[in-house]
N, C-alpha and C positions, 0 to 999 in steps of 0.2 A: 851330607849330600843334599842339594837343594830339590824343591819339587820339579823343577825344569829337568834336573839331571836324572830324577827318578823317572820322570816321563820318558825321557830318552832312553834310559836303561830298559824300561818296561817294553817300549816299541821294538828295541833290539832283540829282546827275548822273543817277542811274537815273530818278528821277521826271522829269527834263528829257527824257531820251530817250523815255519813255513818252508825254510830252506831244507831242513832234514826231510821233510815230506817230499819235496821236489826231488831231492837227491835219491830217494826211493821210489820214484815213478808215481807219486801221488800229487803232483802239482796239478791244480784245477780238477782234481778228482772229486766227484760228488761226496766222497766220505772225508775228505780232507779237513772240513770244518769241525767234524766230530772229534778228530785227533787233536787239532789245535785247541779248540775250546776246552776239552776235558783235561789235556795236560796242562793248560794254563790254570785251569781251576784247581787241579791237584796242587800245583805250586803255591797258589794263593791260600788255600785251606791249610796246607802244611806250615806256611809262614805265620798265618793267623793263629794256629794252635801254639806255635812256639812263643809268639808274642803275648797271648793270654796267659800261658804257663809262667812265663817270667814275671808277669805282674802279680801273680798269686804267690810265688815263692821267691824270696830274696836270695836265697843260696843258689838257686838255678841261675837267676838273673846275673849274679857276680861271678859265677863259675867260668873258668877259662874254656871249659868244654861243657856247655849246658846239657848236651845229650847224655854224656856219662854221669852228670850230676842227677839227671832225671832217672836214669837206669839204676842208680845207687838206692833209690827210694824203695822202701818195702812195698809189698803188694797193697797193704792197707793205706800207707801214705799216698800211693799212686792213685788209688780208688778215691781217696779223700779230695785229691786235687781234681779229679774228674767231676766229682759232685759239685765242686765250687765253680767250674767252668761256665760261662755264659751259655745259655742254650743255642745261641746262634753259632757257636764255635763247634766245628766237626771234631769228634772223638777219633784221635789217631794214636795207634799203638807205636812204641818205639821202632819196632821192626818194619813199620810202614813209612818212616820218615824218608825224605829225599836223601839224606845224608846216608841212611842205611842202605838204600838202594844203590847209591854211588859206590859204597865199599863193596857191594856184592856183584858188581856188574861184569866181572870176569868169570862168574860162576857158570856152569853148564845150564842151558835152558833158561837164560836170563829173560827172555821174553815171557815165559810162563810166570816167573817171579814177579815181573813188572805187572803183568795183567792181574795176577792173584792179589797183588797189593791194592790196586785200584777197586777191584771187586769186593775185597774185605772191607775197605773204608765205606764203599757205597752200602753194603749190607749192615754195617755197624751203625750208620746214620740214616737208614731208610726212612724211619718215621718222620723226620723233620725235613730231609732234603729231597724227598721224592715228589715228582709231578704226577697228578692223576690223570687217568683217561676217563672219557665218559662212562665207561663200563666200570669204573672203580679199581682198574689195574694201576699198580705203581711203576712209574718209570724212574729207575734209580739213577744216582749221580754218574756212574761210570759203567762202561762195558769193556769188553776185550778191545784192546787197542792194536795189538799185533796182527790181528786176523785180516787187517786191511792190506797187509803187506804179503806178497807171495813168496819172496825169497829173503834171506839174511834178516830174519826177524830179530834175533838177538842183537845184531849190529844196529838195527834200526832203534830198538829200545834203549840201547846204550847211549846212542847219539842224542835221543830225547832227554834222558836223565842229565847228561853232561850239560845240556843247555840250561838246566834248572838251578845250577850251582853257582852262577856267577854273582848273583846279589840276592838280597832278601827284601821282601815287602814290609818287613817288621817296623820300619821307620816311617811308613806312609799311611798307617791304618787310621791315623787321626784326620786325614784329608777328607774333604766333603764332596758333594755331588759333582761339581764341575770337573774335578780331577778324574773321577771315575767314569764320567760320561764321555770324556775324550778317550780314555783307554778302551772303553767297551766299543766305542764307534771304530776305532782303529782295529780292534781285535776282530770285529766281524765285517769290516768294510768290503772284503772280497766274497762274502757269502750272503750279502743283503740285497742282491740284484737278480733280475731274471736270469742272467747268464751264469750265476753261481749256483748251479744245481737245479735250474729251473724254479728258483724261489720267487714266488709271486708278491711277496710283500713290498709295498712302497714304503721306504724308510720316511717317517715323518720329520721334516726339517726342524731344527732346533727352534727356529723362530716361531713356527706354528705352535709347537708344543709349549714353548714359554708363554705366548699369548694366551693360549687356552688355560693355563694353570693360573696365570695371575689375573685373568679376568674372572675366573671361577671362585678363587679363595680370597676372602677379604678379612683381614685381621686374624686372630688366633683361634684355631679350632682344635678339638682333641676327641679322641675316641670315635673316629669316624671311619665308615667302610667306603672304599674307593674301588671302582669297577671298570673294566674295559672289556666289552663282549667280543672285540676283535683285536686282541692285545698285540699281536706281532711280537717283536723283540722288547716292547715295553717302553719306548721313548715317551709316550704320553703319560703313562703311569708313573715313571720315574720323575718327571718334571712335576707332576702333580703332588706326589709324595714328598719331594724336595720342598715344595712351596708350603706344605702343611707341616712337615717334620716327620721323619721316619718313625719316631717313637709314638706319634700321636695319631697314626692311621694304620689301617689294615688293608692289604691289597687282595682283591680278588679279580680273577680274569678267566677267560676262555678263548681259545683260537684253534681252528681246525688243523693247523699245521704242527706236527710233532717238533719239527725244527724250530719254529717260533717259540714254542713252549720251552724248550731246552735252552734257548738263547735268553728268554725271559728269566728263567731260573738263575742263569749266570748273572744277569743284570741285578736281580735282587740280592744275590750274595755280595756282589761288589758294593751296593749301596745300602748295606746294613738293613735289609728288610727280609732276612732269613725266616722270621716268624710268619711270613705271608706265603711261603712256598707251598704249604699244603692247600692252599686255596687256588693254585694254578692248575687249570684243567685243560687237557688236550681233547678237543671234540667240537662238534657242529652246534654252535650257539642257537642258530635258527631252528633246527629240527629238534635238537635235544638241549635245551638251556639247563645246563647242570645245576647252577646255584638256585634257580627258581624252583626246580623239582626237589631241592634238598632243604627248603625252608628258608634259605637266605634270600628272601623275596624282594627286599628293597635296599637301595644304597644312597648314601649321602651325597656322593660325587661320582659322576660317570663321565669318562672321556673316551672318544672313539674316532678313529679314522677308518670307517668301514670299507669293504671292497665296494667298487661301484659297478663291476661288470662280471662278477663271479656267476658261473652256471648253477642254478639251483633246480633245473628242470627234473632231476631224479626223484626229488622229494617234494616238489611244489604242491602237488595234489594232496599229499598227507597233511599239509599245513591247513588246508581248507576244512577243518572240522570244528565242532562245537567248542572244544577245549581251547582253540586258539582265537576264537571270536573276540574275546576281550584284550588279548595281547595285540592282535592285529586288527585293530578297530577300524582303520581306514580301508582295509582290503589287502589282498595279496596279488602282486603284479603277474600279469600273464607272461608266459614264456614265449618270446618272439618266434616267428617262423623260421628266421635264420639266427642260429645262435650267436653269430658274430655281432649282432646288434645288441644294444644295451639290455642287460638283464635286470636292472633296476633293483638289485638285492639290497641296496643301501636303504630303500624305503622300508624293508622289513626290520633292518637294524635301528632306524630311527624310532619305529613303533615299539620295538622291543625295549629300547632304552627308556622311552616314556613310561612304559609299564613297569620298569624296574626301579623307578625313583621312589625314594621315601616321601613322606608328606611334605617335608621341607627340602627335597633334593634339588640338586643343581647338576646340569650337564653341558658339556661342549662337544660338538659333533662336527666333523668335517663333511660338507655336503658339495655336490656339484652346484655351481652358482645357478644353474637353471632351475634348481628345486625352489629357490626363493621367490620365483615370479610365475611359475607354472599356473595356467589359468583353469586347469581341469584335472581330474583324476585323483590318485592317491596322494600326490604331492599337496594339492590344494586342500585336501580333507585333513591332512596332518596340520597344515598351517592354521586352518580354521579352529581345530581343537586347541592348539597353543594359545590362540587369541581369545576364543570364547571361554576357556577356563582360566584365563590369565596366568599362564605359566611360562611366558617368554621373557627373556632378559634383553635379547638383541641379536644382531648379526653383524659380522665383519666380513666384507668382501675383500678377498686377498688379490694381490697382483697375479697376472697370468704367469705360468711357468714357475710358481713357487715351489712345484714339485718337478725336478728335473726329468723324471721318468714318465710323466704324463702331460699332455697338453690341455687337459680339462681344467677349466677355470673353476676355482674352489672358493667357498665361503665357509665361515665357522658359525654355526647356529648355537646360541646359548639359551638354555632352558633353565628357568628358575621358578620353582613352584610358590616361592614367597614373594615374587614380584607382581604386586597387583596394581602397579601405577605405570609410569612411563617406560617406554622401550627406546633403546638407543640402536641406531643403524649407522654403521661406519663404512665408507667406501674407501678403502686403502688401495684400490687397484692402480692408482697412479704412482705409488710408492716403489721404492727398490731400484737396484741396479742390475742390468742383464750381464751375466757371466757365462762364458762358454764352458760347457762340461766336457764335451768331446766334439767329434766331427759332426754328429747328428743332433746333439741336444744342447740346449742352453737353459739357464734357470735364472730366476729373480732372486737377489739376495737383499734382504733387508738390513740396514744398518742398526746398531743398538739404539740410536736416537729415534729412528723410525719405529722400531718395536715399542719403545717407551711411549711415543706419542700415540700409538694406537691403544695401548693399555690405559694410559691416563685418560684419554678422550672417553673410552668405553666406561671406565670405573666411575668417572666424574659425571657421566651422563652429559657431556657438553655438546652444544650444537656449534659446529665450525663450518663456515661457508665452504661449500662444494667438498666437504669431507665427512660430515656427520650431521644427523638430525635426531632430535629427540621427539617421539610421537606417542600419542595416546593409543590405547587399544581400539578406541572408536575410530580414530583417523585411519588405522590399518584396515579395519573392516570396511570403511569407505572406499579405500583404494583396492578393494577386491582382494584383501590379505596379502598384498605384495609386500615383501621385506627387503626390497631394493632401495637403498638410500637415495639413489639418484631420482627416483619417482617422486620424492618428497622435497627435493630442493627447490627453492624459490627461484622463479624466472625473473631476473633482474634486468630492467631496461634503464640504461643510463642516458640521461639528458644533458646535452651541452648548450649552454646559451650562446647564441650567435646573433649578430645584428642583421638587420633587413638587407643591407648591402651585401653581406657575406653570404646570406641564403640566396639572394638573386645570382650572385656570382656562381655558387656551386650548382645551381639549377641550370644556368646557362652552360657550364661545362658539361654537365651530364647530357644536355640536349644535343650539343655538338658530338659528343662521343656516340650518342644514339644514332644520329643522322649519319655519321661516318659509317656505322655498322650496317645501317639500311642500304647506303650506297654500295657498299662491299657485297651485300647480299643480292642486290639487283644485277651487279656485274657478274656474280657467280652464276645466278639464274640464267643470264643471257649466254654465257659461255657453255654451260651444260646443255641448253636448248640447241645451240649451233653444233655441238658435237654429236648430239642425238640425230640431227637432220642429216649429217654426213655419213651415218652408218648405212651400210647396204643390208637390207632385211631379207633380200632374195636368197 
């Protein structure tokens, strides 16, 4: 079966699971995503276990019935196989296989059997696969699935299991990032919008994530720590890890949303980054920075698309204490009188990121384009520090509507503590093609060639007319710390050589046009004056 066919089969599986939910009254329900993602994950882990076991034992791989061959192993032989399994593979007992559930589906209380199976797998693999909360509690892999259905729970669970038996993932575990990124986006596409359970995350477009990763990472690096303090479902981290290599980096993250953290866990599992799951934390980064408080104080690479307008009024005053002075060096934004106005929480995230970088650290942050030119306040103080301490790599100003869900113009701010020389500023606002998303929204889509143009220009530090400039820190300071490429573009006046006769002819033509306009103006003045005189003011 080809990759295209596997992708088709996988999407059919996802659609089938959604159909089961819809048929049992859970279509567009706030809990639907939990069922879909957890059942899909169970399928994925089950097939990964089978795949790894067959690699370890030739007899099982060749057997007509691999499950019977595995069950035939003695307890000692079975335990030896478990010890040899890669740590990223979930340990699953034979009675927890999908095939075992399929055989038991007609037993009484099958919903309980199904739920217990998932809960047992979660408990058995808790240490490696659990997401942490700020308070140190573990959020395990699975929970009771049938509880979300009011009636016919056995029938519901049978329908789910029957959808899992059509094909196996065994033959696609060798696939790389691009394949799984497509599958992951398809899996969560209905749950990654404001309408999907009031989920506030703006899914970062692939173009933005790709540009951030490829402009951050140059050459081969290894044994590095990567961090996102507002990770969402992990699009930025996955692109960064893919650029570095999953086996050469460790992922750290924090996000206030439990939903985001669970989706990120799924993303890590799909992309062979299981070893990083213990570093995924659900909690408030600004008020309770988990990794900073646990001694993991600095990171080699940081990526972030922070929230621009999240309300932080409940804990704003708690941040204004001595312990946070160093982290929030430029200050803490005031809460506006009307909460619908901008909350400027992204300014806290930028400062947090700068504080969290290692001595040679690099970061890429999505910011409102207004940040790069603001002439006062916290915005400017942050830019001043970046320039004065020579830790700025550059800025890429993106096209409008690069995010379909928000009309805010955005730029990507690149920080590099090792860049002590020139800074590159790219104005990519004129690139892209407008595409209609729905009746209300449209987005700008960059072509692969346009993405590559931005990346190559930035990495080579090239100056291109009306597209990019390369400036010194001194020049930026002279421009009042503006990071807008357009303010550094040269104003070019093109001269055209003409003869004296051509000049006189042009001047004569302009004079005739001007006299004609004067005549028209006088006629209009006379007409208006006559009309005014005819008016009766009494």
